[in-house]
All heavy atoms as TSV, in Angstrom:
chain	resi	resn	atom	element	x	y	z
A	1	MET	N	N	0.854	-1.180	0.000
A	1	MET	CA	C	0.000	0.000	0.000
A	1	MET	C	C	0.896	1.239	0.000
A	1	MET	O	O	1.965	1.257	0.571
A	1	MET	CB	C	-0.907	-0.009	1.234
A	1	MET	CG	C	-1.877	1.142	1.250
A	1	MET	SD	S	-2.978	1.297	2.700
A	1	MET	CE	C	-3.563	-0.319	2.950
A	2	ASP	N	N	0.417	2.269	-0.632
A	2	ASP	CA	C	1.119	3.538	-0.688
A	2	ASP	C	C	1.329	4.075	0.728
A	2	ASP	O	O	0.447	3.988	1.572
A	2	ASP	CB	C	0.274	4.513	-1.511
A	2	ASP	CG	C	0.960	5.840	-1.708
A	2	ASP	OD1	O	0.935	6.647	-0.759
A	2	ASP	OD2	O	1.487	6.063	-2.800
A	3	ARG	N	N	2.492	4.634	0.994
A	3	ARG	CA	C	2.815	5.129	2.336
A	3	ARG	C	C	1.827	6.206	2.811
A	3	ARG	O	O	1.425	6.242	3.971
A	3	ARG	CB	C	4.237	5.674	2.357
A	3	ARG	CG	C	4.665	6.103	3.721
A	3	ARG	CD	C	6.127	6.447	3.763
A	3	ARG	NE	N	6.446	6.851	5.128
A	3	ARG	CZ	C	7.363	7.719	5.431
A	3	ARG	NH1	N	8.100	8.273	4.502
A	3	ARG	NH2	N	7.589	8.049	6.681
A	4	MET	N	N	1.429	7.104	1.916
A	4	MET	CA	C	0.486	8.162	2.273
A	4	MET	C	C	-0.853	7.560	2.694
A	4	MET	O	O	-1.456	7.983	3.682
A	4	MET	CB	C	0.280	9.115	1.092
A	4	MET	CG	C	-0.741	10.197	1.356
A	4	MET	SD	S	-0.275	11.358	2.665
A	4	MET	CE	C	0.960	12.303	1.839
A	5	LEU	N	N	-1.331	6.541	1.958
A	5	LEU	CA	C	-2.591	5.889	2.323
A	5	LEU	C	C	-2.477	5.197	3.679
A	5	LEU	O	O	-3.421	5.226	4.469
A	5	LEU	CB	C	-3.010	4.887	1.249
A	5	LEU	CG	C	-3.473	5.478	-0.072
A	5	LEU	CD1	C	-3.776	4.381	-1.080
A	5	LEU	CD2	C	-4.679	6.368	0.125
A	6	GLU	N	N	-1.349	4.605	3.944
A	6	GLU	CA	C	-1.142	3.975	5.251
A	6	GLU	C	C	-1.267	5.000	6.374
A	6	GLU	O	O	-1.873	4.742	7.402
A	6	GLU	CB	C	0.230	3.298	5.307
A	6	GLU	CG	C	0.321	2.045	4.484
A	6	GLU	CD	C	1.721	1.441	4.499
A	6	GLU	OE1	O	2.651	2.039	5.084
A	6	GLU	OE2	O	1.878	0.358	3.910
A	7	GLN	N	N	-0.711	6.187	6.155
A	7	GLN	CA	C	-0.802	7.244	7.158
A	7	GLN	C	C	-2.245	7.707	7.344
A	7	GLN	O	O	-2.696	7.915	8.464
A	7	GLN	CB	C	0.072	8.434	6.764
A	7	GLN	CG	C	1.549	8.158	6.863
A	7	GLN	CD	C	2.399	9.317	6.390
A	7	GLN	OE1	O	2.005	10.080	5.502
A	7	GLN	NE2	N	3.575	9.457	6.986
A	8	ILE	N	N	-2.956	7.851	6.241
A	8	ILE	CA	C	-4.353	8.303	6.315
A	8	ILE	C	C	-5.214	7.268	7.023
A	8	ILE	O	O	-5.987	7.590	7.925
A	8	ILE	CB	C	-4.907	8.605	4.912
A	8	ILE	CG1	C	-4.186	9.829	4.323
A	8	ILE	CG2	C	-6.423	8.820	4.952
A	8	ILE	CD1	C	-4.458	10.067	2.856
A	9	TYR	N	N	-5.089	6.001	6.609
A	9	TYR	CA	C	-5.897	4.940	7.219
A	9	TYR	C	C	-5.538	4.693	8.679
A	9	TYR	O	O	-6.352	4.197	9.436
A	9	TYR	CB	C	-5.765	3.636	6.429
A	9	TYR	CG	C	-6.402	3.686	5.059
A	9	TYR	CD1	C	-5.751	3.172	3.949
A	9	TYR	CD2	C	-7.655	4.256	4.874
A	9	TYR	CE1	C	-6.327	3.209	2.695
A	9	TYR	CE2	C	-8.242	4.302	3.614
A	9	TYR	CZ	C	-7.574	3.772	2.537
A	9	TYR	OH	O	-8.151	3.808	1.300
A	10	GLY	N	N	-4.349	5.096	9.074
A	10	GLY	CA	C	-3.910	4.896	10.448
A	10	GLY	C	C	-4.256	6.046	11.385
A	10	GLY	O	O	-3.928	6.011	12.572
A	11	MET	N	N	-4.941	7.066	10.868
A	11	MET	CA	C	-5.263	8.241	11.690
A	11	MET	C	C	-6.367	7.930	12.695
A	11	MET	O	O	-7.280	7.154	12.412
A	11	MET	CB	C	-5.699	9.401	10.800
A	11	MET	CG	C	-4.596	9.930	9.915
A	11	MET	SD	S	-5.164	11.176	8.753
A	11	MET	CE	C	-5.278	12.593	9.824
A	12	THR	N	N	-6.267	8.552	13.842
A	12	THR	CA	C	-7.307	8.414	14.864
A	12	THR	C	C	-8.483	9.337	14.521
A	12	THR	O	O	-8.356	10.222	13.676
A	12	THR	CB	C	-6.778	8.807	16.257
A	12	THR	OG1	O	-6.452	10.210	16.231
A	12	THR	CG2	C	-5.560	7.995	16.656
A	13	ASN	N	N	-9.617	9.130	15.168
A	13	ASN	CA	C	-10.778	9.993	14.936
A	13	ASN	C	C	-10.448	11.442	15.247
A	13	ASN	O	O	-10.878	12.351	14.546
A	13	ASN	CB	C	-11.974	9.534	15.772
A	13	ASN	CG	C	-12.622	8.298	15.196
A	13	ASN	OD1	O	-12.458	7.983	14.025
A	13	ASN	ND2	N	-13.361	7.590	16.025
A	14	ARG	N	N	-9.684	11.661	16.296
A	14	ARG	CA	C	-9.299	13.038	16.661
A	14	ARG	C	C	-8.468	13.684	15.555
A	14	ARG	O	O	-8.672	14.849	15.204
A	14	ARG	CB	C	-8.527	13.030	17.975
A	14	ARG	CG	C	-8.202	14.413	18.494
A	14	ARG	CD	C	-7.609	14.335	19.912
A	14	ARG	NE	N	-7.442	15.638	20.480
A	14	ARG	CZ	C	-6.336	16.392	20.338
A	14	ARG	NH1	N	-5.318	15.939	19.662
A	14	ARG	NH2	N	-6.264	17.585	20.894
A	15	GLU	N	N	-7.521	12.939	14.997
A	15	GLU	CA	C	-6.689	13.461	13.906
A	15	GLU	C	C	-7.537	13.752	12.660
A	15	GLU	O	O	-7.340	14.765	11.997
A	15	GLU	CB	C	-5.583	12.464	13.567
A	15	GLU	CG	C	-4.526	12.341	14.643
A	15	GLU	CD	C	-3.572	11.188	14.408
A	15	GLU	OE1	O	-3.999	10.119	13.915
A	15	GLU	OE2	O	-2.389	11.368	14.727
A	16	LEU	N	N	-8.497	12.867	12.367
A	16	LEU	CA	C	-9.379	13.085	11.226
A	16	LEU	C	C	-10.231	14.330	11.412
A	16	LEU	O	O	-10.425	15.111	10.473
A	16	LEU	CB	C	-10.272	11.858	11.007
A	16	LEU	CG	C	-9.562	10.602	10.508
A	16	LEU	CD1	C	-10.497	9.407	10.549
A	16	LEU	CD2	C	-9.006	10.807	9.111
A	17	GLU	N	N	-10.739	14.536	12.618
A	17	GLU	CA	C	-11.542	15.724	12.906
A	17	GLU	C	C	-10.711	16.990	12.759
A	17	GLU	O	O	-11.186	18.004	12.243
A	17	GLU	CB	C	-12.146	15.632	14.302
A	17	GLU	CG	C	-13.261	14.613	14.407
A	17	GLU	CD	C	-13.747	14.419	15.832
A	17	GLU	OE1	O	-13.342	15.188	16.730
A	17	GLU	OE2	O	-14.540	13.485	16.038
A	18	GLU	N	N	-9.469	16.944	13.202
A	18	GLU	CA	C	-8.576	18.095	13.079
A	18	GLU	C	C	-8.341	18.431	11.605
A	18	GLU	O	O	-8.402	19.589	11.213
A	18	GLU	CB	C	-7.241	17.812	13.775
A	18	GLU	CG	C	-6.174	18.851	13.564
A	18	GLU	CD	C	-6.496	20.214	14.164
A	18	GLU	OE1	O	-7.301	20.282	15.130
A	18	GLU	OE2	O	-5.940	21.209	13.676
A	19	CYS	N	N	-8.110	17.421	10.792
A	19	CYS	CA	C	-7.907	17.647	9.361
A	19	CYS	C	C	-9.184	18.168	8.708
A	19	CYS	O	O	-9.134	19.051	7.858
A	19	CYS	CB	C	-7.461	16.358	8.678
A	19	CYS	SG	S	-5.784	15.873	9.095
A	20	ALA	N	N	-10.322	17.618	9.100
A	20	ALA	CA	C	-11.602	18.016	8.510
A	20	ALA	C	C	-11.907	19.483	8.767
A	20	ALA	O	O	-12.605	20.125	7.976
A	20	ALA	CB	C	-12.724	17.139	9.038
A	21	SER	N	N	-11.385	20.037	9.848
A	21	SER	CA	C	-11.652	21.450	10.145
A	21	SER	C	C	-10.950	22.383	9.161
A	21	SER	O	O	-11.250	23.565	9.111
A	21	SER	CB	C	-11.228	21.777	11.573
A	21	SER	OG	O	-9.816	21.750	11.711
A	22	HIS	N	N	-10.039	21.835	8.354
A	22	HIS	CA	C	-9.297	22.636	7.374
A	22	HIS	C	C	-9.759	22.385	5.944
A	22	HIS	O	O	-9.160	22.902	5.006
A	22	HIS	CB	C	-7.801	22.325	7.469
A	22	HIS	CG	C	-7.218	22.643	8.806
A	22	HIS	ND1	N	-6.921	23.932	9.194
A	22	HIS	CD2	C	-6.891	21.848	9.851
A	22	HIS	CE1	C	-6.430	23.908	10.427
A	22	HIS	NE2	N	-6.408	22.665	10.846
A	23	VAL	N	N	-10.808	21.580	5.787
A	23	VAL	CA	C	-11.268	21.190	4.455
A	23	VAL	C	C	-12.659	21.759	4.211
A	23	VAL	O	O	-13.514	21.704	5.076
A	23	VAL	CB	C	-11.308	19.645	4.329
A	23	VAL	CG1	C	-11.873	19.221	2.987
A	23	VAL	CG2	C	-9.932	19.059	4.535
A	24	MET	N	N	-12.859	22.291	3.014
A	24	MET	CA	C	-14.172	22.801	2.630
A	24	MET	C	C	-14.708	21.929	1.506
A	24	MET	O	O	-14.044	21.759	0.482
A	24	MET	CB	C	-14.082	24.250	2.165
A	24	MET	CG	C	-13.671	25.198	3.260
A	24	MET	SD	S	-13.575	26.889	2.669
A	24	MET	CE	C	-15.302	27.286	2.568
A	25	LEU	N	N	-15.896	21.390	1.682
A	25	LEU	CA	C	-16.531	20.579	0.661
A	25	LEU	C	C	-16.694	21.403	-0.605
A	25	LEU	O	O	-17.151	22.541	-0.546
A	25	LEU	CB	C	-17.897	20.105	1.162
A	25	LEU	CG	C	-18.619	19.083	0.310
A	25	LEU	CD1	C	-17.775	17.822	0.184
A	25	LEU	CD2	C	-19.951	18.740	0.926
A	26	GLY	N	N	-16.283	20.868	-1.720
A	26	GLY	CA	C	-16.388	21.602	-2.976
A	26	GLY	C	C	-15.228	22.556	-3.197
A	26	GLY	O	O	-15.270	23.379	-4.096
A	27	GLY	N	N	-14.220	22.489	-2.376
A	27	GLY	CA	C	-13.054	23.340	-2.552
A	27	GLY	C	C	-13.283	24.784	-2.134
A	27	GLY	O	O	-12.517	25.667	-2.468
A	28	GLY	N	N	-14.370	25.044	-1.419
A	28	GLY	CA	C	-14.624	26.389	-0.940
A	28	GLY	C	C	-15.358	27.278	-1.915
A	28	GLY	O	O	-15.556	28.453	-1.664
A	29	THR	N	N	-15.755	26.705	-3.044
A	29	THR	CA	C	-16.483	27.510	-4.011
A	29	THR	C	C	-17.988	27.328	-3.820
A	29	THR	O	O	-18.440	26.326	-3.289
A	29	THR	CB	C	-16.121	27.108	-5.448
A	29	THR	OG1	O	-16.491	25.749	-5.646
A	29	THR	CG2	C	-14.632	27.283	-5.707
A	30	ARG	N	N	-18.742	28.285	-4.260
A	30	ARG	CA	C	-20.200	28.205	-4.151
A	30	ARG	C	C	-20.799	27.553	-5.381
A	30	ARG	O	O	-21.995	27.422	-5.496
A	30	ARG	CB	C	-20.774	29.597	-3.967
A	30	ARG	CG	C	-20.232	30.270	-2.722
A	30	ARG	CD	C	-20.907	31.547	-2.482
A	30	ARG	NE	N	-21.964	31.264	-1.514
A	30	ARG	CZ	C	-22.897	32.110	-1.178
A	30	ARG	NH1	N	-22.948	33.284	-1.741
A	30	ARG	NH2	N	-23.802	31.790	-0.290
A	31	GLY	N	N	-19.997	27.165	-6.326
A	31	GLY	CA	C	-20.499	26.564	-7.552
A	31	GLY	C	C	-20.663	27.611	-8.641
A	31	GLY	O	O	-20.557	28.804	-8.414
A	32	GLY	N	N	-20.915	27.111	-9.812
A	32	GLY	CA	C	-21.056	28.007	-10.950
A	32	GLY	C	C	-22.509	28.359	-11.211
A	32	GLY	O	O	-23.415	28.014	-10.464
A	33	LEU	N	N	-22.685	29.046	-12.296
A	33	LEU	CA	C	-23.999	29.465	-12.741
A	33	LEU	C	C	-24.844	28.234	-13.063
A	33	LEU	O	O	-24.373	27.303	-13.707
A	33	LEU	CB	C	-23.853	30.337	-13.982
A	33	LEU	CG	C	-25.113	30.860	-14.638
A	33	LEU	CD1	C	-25.847	31.799	-13.673
A	33	LEU	CD2	C	-24.753	31.578	-15.912
A	34	VAL	N	N	-26.090	28.208	-12.618
A	34	VAL	CA	C	-26.995	27.099	-12.895
A	34	VAL	C	C	-28.165	27.631	-13.713
A	34	VAL	O	O	-28.878	28.538	-13.283
A	34	VAL	CB	C	-27.526	26.458	-11.587
A	34	VAL	CG1	C	-28.532	25.370	-11.904
A	34	VAL	CG2	C	-26.376	25.906	-10.763
A	35	LEU	N	N	-28.329	27.066	-14.902
A	35	LEU	CA	C	-29.434	27.455	-15.765
A	35	LEU	C	C	-30.509	26.378	-15.673
A	35	LEU	O	O	-30.228	25.206	-15.858
A	35	LEU	CB	C	-28.959	27.584	-17.217
A	35	LEU	CG	C	-27.815	28.571	-17.456
A	35	LEU	CD1	C	-27.378	28.529	-18.902
A	35	LEU	CD2	C	-28.235	29.973	-17.069
A	36	ASP	N	N	-31.745	26.781	-15.418
A	36	ASP	CA	C	-32.803	25.779	-15.291
A	36	ASP	C	C	-33.730	25.743	-16.502
A	36	ASP	O	O	-34.582	24.873	-16.613
A	36	ASP	CB	C	-33.588	25.954	-13.997
A	36	ASP	CG	C	-34.334	27.280	-13.927
A	36	ASP	OD1	O	-34.286	28.038	-14.901
A	36	ASP	OD2	O	-34.960	27.536	-12.886
A	37	HIS	N	N	-33.588	26.685	-17.421
A	37	HIS	CA	C	-34.331	26.639	-18.668
A	37	HIS	C	C	-33.685	27.607	-19.657
A	37	HIS	O	O	-32.830	28.403	-19.289
A	37	HIS	CB	C	-35.808	26.991	-18.454
A	37	HIS	CG	C	-36.029	28.407	-18.001
A	37	HIS	ND1	N	-35.862	28.801	-16.692
A	37	HIS	CD2	C	-36.376	29.516	-18.690
A	37	HIS	CE1	C	-36.114	30.105	-16.606
A	37	HIS	NE2	N	-36.423	30.561	-17.793
A	38	GLY	N	N	-34.056	27.483	-20.897
A	38	GLY	CA	C	-33.488	28.371	-21.897
A	38	GLY	C	C	-34.159	28.178	-23.229
A	38	GLY	O	O	-34.999	27.313	-23.405
A	39	GLU	N	N	-33.758	29.005	-24.174
A	39	GLU	CA	C	-34.332	28.964	-25.515
A	39	GLU	C	C	-33.241	28.589	-26.495
A	39	GLU	O	O	-32.133	29.123	-26.440
A	39	GLU	CB	C	-34.887	30.353	-25.853
A	39	GLU	CG	C	-35.785	30.381	-27.049
A	39	GLU	CD	C	-36.431	31.733	-27.198
A	39	GLU	OE1	O	-36.977	32.251	-26.201
A	39	GLU	OE2	O	-36.377	32.271	-28.323
A	40	ASP	N	N	-33.518	27.615	-27.361
A	40	ASP	CA	C	-32.568	27.159	-28.381
A	40	ASP	C	C	-31.265	26.649	-27.768
A	40	ASP	O	O	-30.169	26.909	-28.271
A	40	ASP	CB	C	-32.266	28.275	-29.386
A	40	ASP	CG	C	-33.499	28.701	-30.168
A	40	ASP	OD1	O	-34.360	27.833	-30.416
A	40	ASP	OD2	O	-33.604	29.902	-30.488
A	41	ALA	N	N	-31.365	25.926	-26.667
A	41	ALA	CA	C	-30.178	25.380	-26.012
A	41	ALA	C	C	-29.631	24.207	-26.830
A	41	ALA	O	O	-30.371	23.397	-27.359
A	41	ALA	CB	C	-30.504	24.919	-24.610
A	42	ILE	N	N	-28.318	24.144	-26.961
A	42	ILE	CA	C	-27.645	23.043	-27.673
A	42	ILE	C	C	-26.735	22.358	-26.666
A	42	ILE	O	O	-25.901	22.986	-26.028
A	42	ILE	CB	C	-26.809	23.567	-28.849
A	42	ILE	CG1	C	-27.708	24.285	-29.847
A	42	ILE	CG2	C	-26.064	22.430	-29.510
A	42	ILE	CD1	C	-26.942	24.955	-30.974
A	43	PHE	N	N	-26.894	21.051	-26.517
A	43	PHE	CA	C	-26.075	20.277	-25.573
A	43	PHE	C	C	-25.207	19.311	-26.302
A	43	PHE	O	O	-25.538	18.689	-27.209
A	43	PHE	CB	C	-26.951	19.540	-24.558
A	43	PHE	CG	C	-27.728	20.474	-23.686
A	43	PHE	CD1	C	-29.036	20.784	-23.954
A	43	PHE	CD2	C	-27.121	21.052	-22.597
A	43	PHE	CE1	C	-29.750	21.639	-23.141
A	43	PHE	CE2	C	-27.823	21.914	-21.763
A	43	PHE	CZ	C	-29.144	22.202	-22.056
């Protein structure tokens, strides 16, 4: 197994919680423009 994966899988719940406090789901972005309808749309 990759050394980095071994370190991740070996983390305690406390260590995981500490790391999670520095992570934003979606990379911290609010997402892009969402179109729900349109005229002459080409996909």
